[in-house]
N, C-alpha and C positions, 0 to 999 in steps of 0.2 A: 354366343361367342364360341369360337372353334379354335382348337389348339390340337393339332396333328391328327386330324381326323375325329376328334373327338369333341362332342358339344359340351359347354360350360356355362354355369350361370354368370360367373365373373373370371377374369384372368388371374393367373397364379402371380405370386409374388415376382416381382422383376419384369413383370409384363404389363402391357395397357391394352386396351380394348380399340382395334381399329377399325372402323366401320366404313364399308363400300357398298354400293347399290347392288351388287350380286353376292357379296359373302361379308360376314363380319368374323373376324379373326382377332388372335392374340398376337402382340408383336413385342419382341423383347425392347426393354428401356436400354437406352444407349448411355446412360449416366452410371459411372461407378458407383458402388456402394448404395444403390436406389432399390428400396424395397417395393414401391409403387409410384406409378408415373401417370402424368396426364397425356403426354405424348413421347415421342420418341427422345427428345432433348430436354423433357421438363420433368422433374423429379417431384412428387407431392409427400412422399415419406423415405426417409432414409433407414438403411439397416442399423440395427442397434449398435450404438457407440459413435454414431456420425450425426453431425448438426446439418440441418437442411437451410440453405441460403440461394436465393434467387434460383431455385429450381435446380440446384447442385447440392452435391453432398461432401461435407469436410470433416476431418478428424478434429479440426480446431477452426474456429470463426476466424475471417480476415480482418485485419486490422481495422479499427473503428467500430467493430461489432463484437457484442458479448454473447455466450452461449446462455439459452434459457433451458434449462434442464427439463423443465416441465413438458416442455412441447418438443424438445431437442431441435430447436431452430436458432438461428443466428438474428439477434435483433440489434438495432444501433445502439451502441454503447455511448458511456459518457465520454466526450471529447475535451482535453484540456489543453490549454496554450502553453508556451515556454514558460521555463522557471525565469523569475526576476534575478536581478542580482543579489548576493547576499548582503544583508542589511548591516548596520553597525552594530560591532561588538558592543552590548552593553549588559548590566545587572542591575535588577532593581531600578530601571529607568534611568541608570546612570551610565556614564561613559569613562569614568575614573574612580579610584578608590578600591579597586579589587585587583587582582592578579587574571582571573579568569571570568569570562562572561558566555553569552550565549549570543549568535547571530542568526538570522531567520531569513528564509527567502519563500516567496510564494507564486503561485500561477492560478490563472482564473478558469473557471468552467466555461468553455466556448459553446458546448451544447449538451443540454441535459439528456440523459438516458429516456431510451423508449418507455422503459417501466421503472417504476421507483424502486424494484427490488436488486435492480442492477447498481452496485455500487461505484463511486466515481474514485479515481486514483487520487492518493494523498495531495492535498491543494497548498500545504504548507510544511516545511521542516527546518528544525533547527539543529544546530551543531555548537559543540563547545568552540570557544575561541581565547586566545590571549589578548587582555586588553592593551591598546597602545599607551595609555597612559594609567599606570598602576597607581601612582598618587595623585591627587586632585591639586590643582593650583590654589596656592594659599596654604597649603599643608593641611588643610582641613580633612579630617578622618570621619568615616561613617560611624554612627553610634556603636555598631558591633565591633569594629575595629578597635576603638576606643575601650570597650568593655573587655576585649579579649587581652589587648595589652595590659589593662589594670589588673586583670585576673593572674597574668603571667608575673608581673611585679609582687604581687600579694604573696604566691606561690614561693618565689625566690626568697622573699623576706620571712617567710616561714621555716623553709628550709635552712636559711643561714641561721636563724635563732634556735633552730633544733639542733644543729651542729655545735653552735657555741654552749648549749645547754649541755651535751653530750660532753664536751671538753672540759667544762666546769665540773660536772659530777666525777669524771675520771681524775681530774686534777685534785679534787677533794678526797676522794677516796685514796689516792696515792700519798697524801699529806697525813693521813689518819694512822 
């Protein structure tokens, strides 16, 4: 190969070998941030910090493609569909009996990634929601709600008994 009057074994970085019947020479790659190329418009290796995609160099991979850091190439990424509508607000598989619940929405994987090491974006998400029917029809309470109410009643009875006992002791002392 020839570069500015000098014979070389291979072309320097950013150049490719251009062969002609009368002379072989090195020609500059026309691709920005290209370290080595196959032809003037097709890069085979990008400079450090850039990803190779279809013969060009990018600082970020285009939409639908994911960076593969081992080779610094953009490979087909995981493609997911649109989010579904939010589901019914529920808690413990019930739509009543609680003030707060969770609603969930999902989306499907449309195209799996080219390599298993490329993660897909989240396909399900949940958020807190207020139940439309806090109390169930028929007034039935959940076991936990009953238990909570009973504990509260018991605590009030104990507090009242302690107050009465304190009043009794104070009155008894005053009478002595």
